[in-house]
N, C-alpha and C positions, 0 to 999 in steps of 0.2 A: 482675462478679465471679461466680464459680461456687463453690458450696459443696456438699459431700456431704450429702445429705438421707437420714437413716436411714430415714425413712418410704418414700421412693421407691427406696432402695438404689442411687442414682446421683447424680452431680454435676448440679446444676441452677443455672440462672442466678438470681441473687438479684434478685427483683422484690418490692419492699416494698409493703405495703398502702397506705401514704401516701407518695407520691414524696418522696424526700429525707430520710425519717425511718425509723429502724430501731428497732423495739421488741424488746428482748431480755430474756428471763427465764433466769437461771442459778441452778440449785439450790445453796444455800449449806450451811453445816455444821450438824450437830446438836451443840449446844454443851455437851458433857459431858467433854471432854478436849482436849488440845492437838491441832492438826491434824497429820497425817502427810504424808509426801512424796506419797502417792497423792492426798490432798485438794488438795495444792498444784498439781498439774498442771492441773486445770480452772481454778483461780484464775488462773494465769499465762497459759495458752493463750487463755482468753476475754477476759482483760484486753488481750491483743494484738489480738484480733478487734475489740474496741471501739475501741482506739486507731487501728487501721488504717482502720476505717470513718469515724471522725471526720476522720482525715487526708485521706481522699478526699472529704470535704465533706458527709457525712451528719450529721444530728442524731441522736444515739443516746440512747435512753431505756433505761437498763440497771438492771434490778432483780435484786437477789440477797438472798435471805431468810436469816433465822436460824430454825432449828427450836429453839425455847426451851422446849418441853414435849414429853416423850417418855419411853418406858419406861427408856431408858438414863440420862436425866437424873434421873428419879425414883429409880432404883436407886442412883446415885452419891450423891444427897442422903440417902437412907436410910443408906448406909454411913457417911456423915460426920455424920449426925444434924443436918442443916441443912435449910432450906426449899429447894424446887426452884429458886427464882429466885436463890438465893445461888450455886448451881452455874452456872446460865445466865449470870449477870452476870460471874462470874469468868472463864469461858472465852470469852465474847464479848470481854472485855478482852484476853485472851491471843491470841485470833484477830487482833485489830487489830495487836498487836505483830508477829506473824509476817507478816500481809498487807502491812503497811507496810515491813517488812524485805525482802520480796520485790518491792517496788516496785509493788504492786497498788494501783490507784486506787480510791477509794471509789465505790460504785455511785450512780446517781441516787437510789435509795431502797434502804434496807436494812430491810425490814419484818420484824416478828417475828410468829410464829404467835399468841402470846397477845394481840397488839394487834389481831387481826383476827377475833375470835370472832363478831361480828355477821355479817360477810361469809361465814364458814364455815357458820354456821347457816342463812343465807339460801339458800345453794346446796343444802344437804342438804334443806331444806324443799321447794325446787322439785323436786328429784329424787324426793322422796316423793310430791308431788302428781302427777308424771308417771308414777308407778308404777315408777321405777327404784330406789327405796330403800324399805326396810321396817324397822320397829322389831321387835327380838327381845324375848322375854319379860323378859330381864334388863336391858333399857334400852339395849343396844347398837343401833346402826343400821348396816345393811349395804347394799351396792350389789348389785343383781340383775345379775350379769355376763352371763348368757345372754340377757337382754332387749336388750342392746346387740349388734346384729348385726355391728358392725365390730370387736368386741373381738379383739385380737391383731394388728391391722394394723400397729402400730409395730414390735413384736418379731417379726412375721412367723411367728407360731406358730398353727397350727390349734387350734380349741377342743378337739378331741379330745386333742391332745398336752398342752395345759394341764390338762385334766381328769385325766390319768394321774398328774400330780404334785401335785394338789390334795388337801387334807385338812381336816378340821374339828378344831381344837385343843381341848384341855381348857378348858371354861368357855365355849366359843363356841356360839351357838345359831343357826347359819346355816340357810337353806333349802337351800343348795347349797354344796358344798365350794369352788366357784370364787368365791363372793361374798367381798367384802373390806369391811373396816370403814370407815365414814365417821365414826362417833361411838362412843366407848367409855365405858360407864358406869364411874364411879369405884369402885375397890375401897376398903375401909376404910383411912383414913389417907392416901389419895392426894389431891392437889390437884384441884379440879374447878371447872367453870363451869356456870351454869344453862342449860338448853335445854328445848325442848318435849318431849324424850324422856326425859331423865334428867340428874342431876347428873353431869357427866363432862368429857371432853376430846375433841378431834378426833383422827381417825386421821391418820397421817402424810401420805397422798396428798392428802387434801382441802385441807390447808393451802396447798399451792402453787397449786392451782386457784383458791382464793379470793384469794390475794395477787396472782397474775398478772392476774386479772380486775379487781381493784380499782385497780391501779396502771398497767396497760397496756391493758385492754379485753378484750372477749370473744374477740377474735382477735389473735394477736401474730405477729410476723415470725419470730423465732428462739427456740427453747427449747434450752438446752444443759446439758451435765453429763457426768459420767463414764459410761463404757460399762456399768458395773454398775447404773446406774439405769434402763436401757431397760425391763427387766422385773424386778419388777412396777411400780415407782414411776411411770415415765413412761407406761407403758401404762394404768395406772389413772387418771392425770391426764387423758389423752386421753378415756377413757370418760366420766368424771364431768363433765368440762367440756363436751364436745360434746353429751351427753345433756341437760345442764342448759340450755346456751345456745342449742342448735339451730344452731350455727355451727362451722366448723373452728376448732380450738384454736390450732395453730401451723402456719405455712407450711413451716418448715424445722426439722429436728431435728439438732443437731450433738452428737456424742459423742466424747470423747477415749478413747484406749486405756489399757490397764492399765500399771502399773509392776511390773516384776519386780526382785528383789534377787538379784544373783549368779545370774541365770537361773532363779530360783525365785519363785513367786508370794509376794508379801509377806504375812506373817501373823504374828500374835502367837505362835501355837503353834509355829512354826518358829524363833522367836527372831530373825527378820530384819525386824522392824518398827521403823521409824525415824520419829520426829517431826521436823518441820521445825526445831524449836528445837534438838534434839540435833545435827542435821547442821550448822545454822548456827553453833553454838558452836565447831565444829571447823573449818569451811571458810568461814563467812560466808554471808550470804543470797544475794548476787548470783550466785555460781556455781551455786546451786540453780536460780535462775530461768533462767540461760543454758542449763543442762543440760535443763530441762523444755521449752524451746521450740526446742531445736536439732534436733529430729526432727519428722517429720510427726505432727500431733496425734492422728491416728487409729491410728497404729501403736503396738504395745507397745514400751516402752523398758526397758532393763536398767540398774538403778542399782548402782553400786559406787564405791568411793573413787577408783579410777582415772578414772572418768567425770567426777567433780567436779574432780579435779586438772586434767584436760584442759579443762574449762570455765574454770577459773581462768587457765590459760595463754592461752586464747583471749581472755578479758577483758583480760588484760595487754596483748595486742597492740592491742586497741581503745583502751585508755587511753593507750598509747604514741603511737598515731596522733593521738589527740585532743590530747595534750600537744605533739606535734610541730607540728600545724597551728596551735595557739594561739601557740606560740613563733615560728613562721614569720610569722604575721600581725603579731605585735608588732614584728618587725624588718623587715617587708616595705617595699620602696620603693613610692611612689605609682604608680598605673597601673591601667588597665582589666584585666579578666580576659582571659587568653590564650584564643584560640579553641580550642586543643587541650584546655585545662582545661574549658571549657564543654562541649565535645564528650564528654569522658569522664563528666562529671557527668550529662549528658542520658542517656547510655548506661546508666549504673548506676541512675538513677532508673527508667528503663523496665524494666530487668532486674528490679529489686525489685518493681515493680508487677505485672509478668507473673507472678512467682512467687507473690505474695500473692493475686492475683486467682484463682489456681488452687487453690481450697479452702484458703486460708490456709497456703500452703506456706512455713512459716517456715524450714525447712532451706535451701531455695534462696534465700529472702530474706536469710538470714544470709550465704550465699555471695556474694550481690551486694554486701553491705556489705564483706566482706573483699577483693573485687575493687576496691572503692573505696579501701580502705586501701592496696592495692598501688599504685594510681594516684597517690594522695596522696604516698606515700613516694618514688615516682619523681619526681614534680613537685618535691618538696623537694630531693632528691638532685641533680637536674639543674642546680641553681644557686640563685638567689634569686628565688622567684616574686613577682609583683606583689601589691599589696594586694588588688586585685580578684580575682585568681586564688585567693588564700588564703581570702578571704571566700566565694567560690562553693563551694569544696571543703568548707570548714568548715560552711557552712550546710546542705549536703546531708547531710554526715556526721551532724550533730546531728539533722536531721529523721528520718533512717532509724533511727538508734539509739533515738530517742525513741519511734518507732512500736513498736519491739520492747521498749521499757521498760528499756533498758540504760543503763549509765554514769551511774547516779544516785548512786554512792558515791565521790565524789572523796575522795582521801586527804589532799589538801592544804588542809583547811579550818581548820587551826589557825593559830597565829602563826608566820609564816615569817621573821620579822626576823633571827633568828640565822643561819638557813640562807642567806638572801640576802646577809648580811654576809660569810659565809665564801666564798660563790661569787664575790663581788666581789673578795675578797682573792686568790683563786686566779686570777681573770682578770688582776689586776695582776701577780701572780707570773709568769704566762705571758708577759705583755707584756714583762717584764724578762728573760725567758728563764731564770727561776729555777726550773728543772724540779724540783729537790729539794723546794722549798717547795710547788710546785704539787701534787706527788704526796702530800706530807704532808697538805695540806688535803683532797685527794681522799679519802685514807684516813680522815680525821677525819669527813668527811661520810658515808662508807660506814658507819662505826660508828654514826652517827645514823640509819641506814636510808635514806640519800639517795644516789642514783646521779647522777653528773655526766657529761654527754656533751659532747664538742667537735664541733660541726657547722659546715658552711660559713656558716651564719647566725649563729654565735656559740655561747656556752656555755649549755646548758640542764640542768635537773635535774628529777628526780621521785623520789617516795618509792617504796620497794619493799614 
């Protein structure tokens, strides 16, 4: 498999530190509000990455953090006159509702910044001992950016370019405008933790360095997140981790592209800012996931209602194929898989692998799945496929859609007794050539949101 490495600016063969094991760190949310569709893209994309690697036989150790202490969380807590952890707990719970709705699997570990203060302090202490960190008079601790000769290598920005945009904010006591905070002394009324430098809390960047090292080691295989995190967040992670540990931080850096809304950058000020919850209430969660993985993860994508409607239609095709395969299997005569069926299954499997091995090309991976759908529909339409043929096609279909994290929302999970009874009555009416009664029952089922199809293999139904 090849992945595009932001550090190298090219696709590179994935060679892991430990053969057969992939250690991945994905930057998680700052929990002060509901996640928006921009947050959802890396959640879904890197969930597919993990699923694919596991499908190919790797053991994946996947860590995704929660930033549960931050200026935004403190600000929200002050607005509501509650403790910071009330806000954090609320939106971690809301995150789980959305993540599960999107079909995102839980990480191996979901660490929180507040649970890793000892590890954070250890890294800052080591950086201070090595001369990379210093304490300011007000109790803040900063990283000496110019001392790190490799600073800027991830974002590919010369130090002179970075310097032109750097500044020293009000209340900061930096030696240099390029320096960034490792530890922030608490202001009056703010939550704090004890440290050798002051009562305070960690800077944003140091949290991820500490959690990645604790749960994955000093060097990891893949670090991933949104394109907006390349600078300064990931650049600063590289600097502090490598200066502390004396070892490369991550072999590969994978970043997904931005989401635009109606061809404009999503922002609250433009009024085109959408939370996952809002979109899901209108369209459901699964169309959001399909939309987010239907394009190359590195390319910008444009969100609008039409895109989600198209995703819903595509999912309907997949669900229809799944229903048709299951129905065909239920009514299939005994027999081994036909050679032609095994051949198209092998072809689609290889097509899918070729796409996904090329920098997680989910767009072409999905195309392979729809080619499989066409093959399966033709197999069913050509007559009555054998049990072996149906099993082979259904097994591959389930495998590939599971790698993509799709088809997890079956609509027929309720009590279908009444529907089955009506379908059986319609079957009897047709056998008696009572077409009027057959049509009446069909219309009754339609009013219940159920579509009945007459196929060469018999009558089948599905909800709409």
